[in-house]
C-alpha positions as CSV (number, residue, x, y, z in Angstrom):
1,X,0.0,0.0,0.0
2,X,1.4,3.4,-1.0
3,X,1.8,6.2,1.4
4,X,-0.8,8.9,1.3
5,X,0.6,12.2,0.0
6,X,-0.1,15.2,2.2
7,X,0.4,19.0,2.2
8,X,-0.1,21.1,5.3
9,X,-1.0,24.7,4.8
10,X,-0.1,26.4,8.1
11,X,2.0,23.6,9.6
12,X,3.4,25.7,12.5
13,X,0.1,26.7,14.0
14,X,-1.9,24.7,16.5
15,X,-3.8,22.7,13.9
16,X,-0.7,22.0,11.8
17,X,1.3,20.9,14.9
18,X,-1.6,18.7,16.0
19,X,-1.8,17.1,12.5
20,X,1.9,16.2,12.5
21,X,1.5,14.9,16.1
22,X,-1.4,12.7,15.0
23,X,0.7,11.3,12.2
24,X,3.5,10.5,14.5
25,X,1.3,8.9,17.2
26,X,-0.7,6.9,14.8
27,X,2.1,5.7,12.6
28,X,0.1,6.8,9.6
29,X,1.8,6.1,6.3
30,X,2.2,9.6,4.9
31,X,4.5,11.3,2.4
32,X,4.7,15.0,3.1
33,X,4.7,17.0,-0.2
34,X,4.7,20.5,1.2
35,X,4.7,22.4,4.5
36,X,3.9,26.1,4.7
37,X,4.1,28.7,7.5
38,X,3.6,32.4,7.9
39,X,6.6,33.6,10.0
40,X,7.7,30.8,12.3
41,X,10.8,29.8,10.4
42,X,12.4,27.9,13.3
43,X,9.5,25.6,13.8
44,X,9.0,25.1,10.0
45,X,12.6,24.1,9.6
46,X,12.4,21.7,12.5
47,X,9.2,20.1,11.0
48,X,10.9,19.9,7.6
49,X,14.0,18.1,8.9
50,X,11.7,15.7,10.8
51,X,9.2,15.0,7.9
52,X,11.3,15.6,4.8
53,X,8.8,17.3,2.6
54,X,9.6,18.0,-1.1
55,X,8.9,21.8,-0.4
56,X,9.0,24.1,2.6
57,X,7.4,27.6,2.1
58,X,7.6,30.6,4.4
59,X,5.1,33.3,3.5
60,X,7.3,36.1,5.1
61,X,9.9,36.7,2.3
62,X,12.3,38.2,4.8
63,X,12.7,34.8,6.4
64,X,13.7,32.9,3.2
65,X,17.4,33.3,3.7
66,X,17.1,31.9,7.3
67,X,15.0,29.0,6.0
68,X,17.5,28.1,3.4
69,X,20.3,28.2,5.9
70,X,18.5,26.0,8.3
71,X,17.7,23.4,5.6
72,X,21.0,23.6,3.8
73,X,22.2,20.2,2.6
74,X,18.8,18.5,3.2
75,X,17.7,18.6,-0.4
76,X,14.4,20.2,0.6
77,X,13.2,22.9,-1.8
78,X,12.4,26.3,-0.3
79,X,10.3,29.2,-1.4
80,X,8.7,32.3,0.1
81,X,5.8,34.6,-0.4
82,X,2.0,34.4,-0.8
83,X,2.2,33.1,-4.4
84,X,4.6,30.3,-3.2
85,X,2.0,29.2,-0.7
86,X,-0.6,28.9,-3.5
87,X,1.9,26.9,-5.5
88,X,2.4,24.6,-2.6
89,X,-1.4,24.1,-2.5
90,X,-1.2,23.2,-6.2
91,X,1.5,20.6,-5.6
92,X,0.1,17.0,-6.3
93,X,-0.8,16.0,-2.7
94,X,-4.0,13.9,-2.4
95,X,-4.9,15.3,1.1
96,X,-4.4,19.0,2.0
97,X,-4.8,20.3,5.6
98,X,-6.0,23.9,5.2
99,X,-5.1,25.5,8.6
100,X,-3.8,29.0,7.7
101,X,-5.5,31.4,10.0
102,X,-7.7,34.2,8.5
103,X,-8.7,35.3,5.0
104,X,-5.1,34.6,3.9
105,X,-6.0,31.0,3.7
106,X,-8.7,31.5,1.0
107,X,-6.5,31.7,-2.1
108,X,-4.4,28.5,-1.4
109,X,-7.5,26.6,-0.2
110,X,-9.4,27.6,-3.4
111,X,-6.3,26.5,-5.5
112,X,-6.3,23.1,-3.8
113,X,-10.1,22.7,-4.3
114,X,-9.8,23.5,-8.0
115,X,-7.3,20.7,-8.6
116,X,-9.6,18.1,-6.9
117,X,-7.7,17.5,-3.6
118,X,-9.3,16.1,-0.5
119,X,-9.3,19.2,1.7
120,X,-9.4,18.9,5.5
121,X,-10.7,22.4,6.2
122,X,-9.7,24.0,9.5
123,X,-9.5,27.5,7.9
124,X,-13.1,28.6,8.7
125,X,-12.5,32.0,7.0
126,X,-12.3,30.3,3.5
127,X,-15.9,29.1,3.9
128,X,-17.1,32.4,5.5
129,X,-15.5,34.5,2.7
130,X,-16.5,32.3,-0.3
131,X,-18.2,29.1,0.9
132,X,-20.5,28.4,-2.0
133,X,-17.8,29.0,-4.5
134,X,-15.2,26.9,-2.7
135,X,-17.6,24.0,-2.3
136,X,-18.7,24.2,-5.9
137,X,-15.1,24.3,-7.1
138,X,-14.2,21.2,-5.2
139,X,-17.3,19.4,-6.5
140,X,-16.6,20.2,-10.1
141,X,-13.0,19.1,-9.7
142,X,-14.0,15.8,-8.1
143,X,-12.5,16.7,-4.7
144,X,-14.0,16.7,-1.2
145,X,-14.1,19.2,1.6
146,X,-14.2,17.6,5.1
147,X,-14.6,20.0,8.0
148,X,-12.0,19.9,10.8
149,X,-13.6,22.4,13.2
150,X,-14.8,20.2,16.1
151,X,-18.3,21.5,15.7
152,X,-18.6,20.9,12.0
153,X,-16.8,17.6,12.2
154,X,-19.4,16.5,14.8
155,X,-22.3,17.4,12.5
156,X,-20.5,15.7,9.5
157,X,-20.2,12.5,11.5
158,X,-23.8,12.3,12.7
159,X,-25.6,13.8,9.7
160,X,-27.3,10.8,8.0
161,X,-27.2,11.5,4.3
162,X,-30.4,9.5,3.5
163,X,-32.3,11.7,6.0
164,X,-30.7,15.0,5.2
165,X,-34.0,16.5,4.2
166,X,-35.5,15.5,7.6
167,X,-33.1,17.7,9.7
168,X,-34.9,20.1,11.9
169,X,-32.0,21.9,13.5
170,X,-28.2,22.0,13.7
171,X,-27.0,22.8,17.2
172,X,-23.5,24.1,17.5
173,X,-22.1,23.9,21.0
174,X,-19.8,26.5,22.5
175,X,-17.7,26.4,25.6
176,X,-18.6,30.0,26.4
177,X,-14.9,30.9,26.5
178,X,-13.1,32.5,29.4
179,X,-15.7,35.3,29.9
180,X,-18.8,33.1,30.1
181,X,-19.6,34.2,33.6
182,X,-18.2,37.7,33.5
183,X,-20.3,40.8,33.7
184,X,-20.3,43.2,30.8
185,X,-18.5,45.7,33.1
186,X,-15.7,43.2,33.7
187,X,-15.5,42.3,30.1
188,X,-15.0,45.9,29.2
189,X,-11.7,45.8,31.2
190,X,-10.6,42.5,29.8
191,X,-7.0,42.2,28.7
192,X,-5.5,40.2,25.8
193,X,-3.9,37.8,28.3
194,X,-7.3,37.1,29.8
195,X,-9.0,36.6,26.5
196,X,-6.5,34.1,25.1
197,X,-6.7,31.9,28.3
198,X,-9.2,29.4,27.0
199,X,-10.5,27.0,29.7
200,X,-10.6,23.9,27.4
201,X,-8.8,24.3,24.1
202,X,-5.2,25.1,23.2
203,X,-5.5,27.5,20.3
204,X,-3.7,30.5,18.7
205,X,-4.3,34.0,19.9
206,X,-6.7,35.1,17.2
207,X,-8.9,32.0,17.5
208,X,-8.9,32.2,21.3
209,X,-10.1,35.9,21.2
210,X,-12.9,34.8,18.8
211,X,-13.9,32.2,21.3
212,X,-13.9,34.7,24.1
213,X,-16.2,37.1,22.1
214,X,-18.2,34.1,20.6
215,X,-17.4,35.5,17.2
216,X,-16.2,32.0,16.5
217,X,-19.7,30.7,16.8
218,X,-20.9,33.4,14.5
219,X,-18.3,32.3,11.9
220,X,-19.3,28.7,12.5
221,X,-22.9,29.4,11.9
222,X,-22.1,30.7,8.5
223,X,-19.8,27.7,7.8
224,X,-22.6,25.3,8.9
225,X,-25.1,27.1,6.6
226,X,-22.8,26.7,3.6
227,X,-21.5,23.2,4.4
228,X,-24.8,21.6,5.2
229,X,-27.2,23.6,3.1
230,X,-29.1,24.8,6.2
231,X,-31.0,28.1,6.6
232,X,-29.8,30.4,9.3
233,X,-33.0,30.1,11.3
234,X,-32.4,26.3,11.7
235,X,-29.0,26.7,13.2
236,X,-28.8,27.3,17.0
237,X,-26.0,27.8,19.5
238,X,-25.9,26.1,22.9
239,X,-23.3,26.9,25.6
240,X,-21.8,23.7,26.9
241,X,-18.8,24.6,29.2
242,X,-17.3,21.1,29.4
243,X,-16.8,20.9,25.6
244,X,-17.6,17.2,25.5
245,X,-20.6,17.3,23.1
246,X,-19.2,19.0,20.0
247,X,-22.5,19.5,18.2
248,X,-25.9,18.0,17.7
249,X,-28.3,17.2,14.8
250,X,-32.0,17.3,15.5
251,X,-34.3,15.3,13.1
252,X,-38.0,15.8,12.3
253,X,-39.0,12.7,14.3
254,X,-37.6,14.2,17.5
255,X,-34.4,12.3,17.6
256,X,-31.3,14.3,18.4
257,X,-27.9,12.8,17.6
258,X,-24.7,14.1,19.2
259,X,-21.0,13.5,18.8
260,X,-18.9,13.3,22.0
261,X,-15.3,13.3,22.8
262,X,-12.6,15.0,24.9
263,X,-11.5,18.5,23.7
264,X,-8.6,17.4,21.5
265,X,-8.3,18.6,17.9
266,X,-6.4,15.5,16.9
267,X,-9.8,13.6,17.0
268,X,-11.5,15.6,14.2
269,X,-8.2,15.7,12.3
270,X,-8.1,11.9,12.4
271,X,-11.7,11.8,11.2
272,X,-10.9,14.0,8.2
273,X,-7.7,12.1,7.4
274,X,-9.2,8.6,7.4
275,X,-12.8,9.2,6.3
276,X,-14.9,7.1,5.7
277,X,-12.6,4.8,7.6
278,X,-11.3,5.4,11.2
279,X,-7.7,6.0,12.2
280,X,-6.4,4.1,15.2
281,X,-4.3,6.3,17.5
282,X,-3.7,6.6,21.3
283,X,-6.6,9.0,21.7
284,X,-7.7,10.2,25.1
285,X,-10.8,8.2,26.1
286,X,-14.1,9.7,27.3
287,X,-14.9,8.8,30.9
288,X,-18.4,10.1,31.5
289,X,-18.6,8.6,35.0
290,X,-15.5,10.6,36.0
291,X,-17.0,13.7,34.4
292,X,-20.1,13.2,36.5
293,X,-22.3,15.8,34.7
294,X,-22.6,17.8,31.5
295,X,-24.3,21.2,31.7
296,X,-25.9,23.5,29.1
297,X,-27.2,27.0,28.9
298,X,-28.4,29.5,26.3
299,X,-25.9,32.1,25.1
300,X,-26.3,35.6,26.5
301,X,-26.9,37.6,23.3
302,X,-26.5,40.9,25.0
303,X,-23.0,40.2,26.4
304,X,-22.1,38.3,23.2
305,X,-23.7,40.1,20.3
306,X,-21.5,38.4,17.7
307,X,-24.0,35.6,17.1
308,X,-26.7,38.1,16.1
309,X,-24.2,40.0,13.9
310,X,-23.5,36.7,12.0
311,X,-27.2,36.1,11.5
312,X,-27.5,39.5,10.0
313,X,-24.6,38.9,7.7
314,X,-26.2,35.7,6.5
315,X,-29.5,37.5,5.9
316,X,-27.8,40.2,3.9
317,X,-26.0,37.5,1.9
318,X,-23.6,38.3,-1.0
319,X,-20.2,39.3,0.4
320,X,-21.5,40.3,3.8
321,X,-19.9,37.3,5.6
322,X,-16.6,38.1,4.0
323,X,-16.8,41.7,5.2
324,X,-17.8,40.5,8.7
325,X,-14.7,38.3,8.8
326,X,-12.3,41.0,7.6
327,X,-13.7,43.5,10.1
328,X,-13.3,41.0,12.9
329,X,-9.7,40.3,11.9
330,X,-8.9,44.0,12.1
331,X,-10.7,44.4,15.4
332,X,-9.1,41.4,17.0
333,X,-5.6,42.5,15.9
334,X,-6.3,46.0,17.4
335,X,-7.5,44.4,20.7
336,X,-4.4,42.2,20.9
337,X,-2.3,45.3,20.2
338,X,-4.2,47.1,23.1
339,X,-5.7,49.7,20.8
340,X,-9.2,48.6,21.2
341,X,-11.4,47.4,24.1
342,X,-12.7,43.9,24.2
343,X,-16.4,44.9,23.9
344,X,-15.5,47.1,20.9
345,X,-14.6,44.1,18.8
346,X,-18.2,43.2,18.0
347,X,-19.2,46.9,17.8
348,X,-16.5,47.5,15.1
349,X,-17.7,44.5,13.1
350,X,-21.4,45.6,13.3
351,X,-20.5,49.2,12.3
352,X,-18.4,48.1,9.4
353,X,-21.2,46.0,8.0
354,X,-23.7,48.8,8.4
355,X,-21.5,51.3,6.6
356,X,-20.7,49.0,3.8
357,X,-24.2,47.7,3.3
358,X,-25.5,51.3,3.4
359,X,-23.3,52.0,0.4
360,X,-24.2,48.8,-1.4
361,X,-20.6,47.7,-1.4
362,X,-21.4,44.2,-0.2
363,X,-22.8,43.3,-3.7
364,X,-19.9,44.8,-5.6
365,X,-18.0,42.5,-7.8
366,X,-20.3,39.5,-7.2
367,X,-20.4,38.6,-10.9
368,X,-16.6,38.7,-11.5
369,X,-13.8,36.4,-10.4
370,X,-14.6,34.8,-7.1
371,X,-11.2,35.4,-5.5
372,X,-10.9,38.9,-6.8
373,X,-14.4,39.8,-5.5
374,X,-13.8,38.3,-2.1
375,X,-10.5,40.1,-1.8
376,X,-12.0,43.4,-2.9
377,X,-14.7,43.0,-0.2
378,X,-12.0,42.0,2.3
379,X,-9.9,45.1,1.5
380,X,-12.9,47.5,1.7
381,X,-14.0,46.0,5.0
382,X,-10.5,46.3,6.4
383,X,-10.3,50.0,5.5
384,X,-13.6,50.8,7.1
385,X,-12.9,48.7,10.2
386,X,-9.4,50.3,10.6
387,X,-11.1,53.7,10.4
388,X,-13.5,52.8,13.1
389,X,-10.6,51.5,15.3
390,X,-8.8,54.8,14.8
391,X,-11.9,56.7,15.8
392,X,-12.3,54.7,19.0
393,X,-8.5,55.0,19.8
394,X,-8.7,58.7,19.3
395,X,-11.7,59.0,21.7
396,X,-9.9,56.9,24.3
397,X,-6.2,57.5,23.9
398,X,-5.3,56.8,27.5
399,X,-8.6,55.5,28.9
400,X,-9.6,52.2,30.4
401,X,-9.9,50.6,26.9
402,X,-6.1,50.5,26.8
403,X,-5.4,49.2,30.2
404,X,-3.0,46.2,30.4
405,X,-3.7,44.9,33.8
């Protein structure tokens, strides 16, 4: 049996690291075609020396010389820049892990879809920005998109295809993040360090902030709508602090099926890698008796308005979800840079959508090239969001919004 060829887009992030960890622990027979990273040249070089890909790509062109130095004598090809990442996605790997964080992952993911690869999709922004187009490109090329987000992986696993027209609701679970029990007043003072301290999952800074604001659930609602062809009003969010039930599917006959497991991203990665088979690996086992209880609560939409904002973006349609994602990326970056208060993240996204939609910009370019239209919307939303961030920073140049402790 020949080894399965694999490319990992974003190999140095949490999902990329977990993917390689899974391969090592399971003994999976893989041949790494390409590894790509944004700026972490040291980790990329370490991974390349361990896994011996054909190609190692660093997006930050200033890091190319260091990458070449670290890989000198290995025979591994090196390249740098955004176009080189796209070329890595076009390399002939059967299975592609798409785990680049943010809208930057759209172009390489779309490239992999257009050549018919099996895409393990952990880059939620690709679906949010251009979901229908990405899925159609994969279908036309004979490829497959398998979700890796734990919530969508759960739905993917329990959604019975013969009964897909009998689904009443998709229910995405949410841990509630580090601020689940905080008051709005306390959240107003939240620091980046507090926001990234997720109680259950080990994730990067941007994704952790999204979890803290519950913007991740807003993005995931849009993903679920596109992935599973489900209207926004049949997608609900349920707060489940233990992160054991990862999502549920409710059917017309009253049956509700759930997928359960410990909060470990290697499990949905294993599912995406082996599907429709199962990959044996030393997975942590679920001990419900030791857990004792699982609890649930409705999300507080006043303290966490991101869910309502996502519903509005879906209702507007067109490129509104892409604009929402871009504005959120700008706002989260400003918060991590201590230029924006935590509660202003959602406000910045909401105001960006209102300003763009008022000018009709969210429909612009819809009939042209998909990637070009998505990037135009992304750029417009970033400009508007950056302006809003500047306005808020000017109003509060030394106020509580910028406190660090």
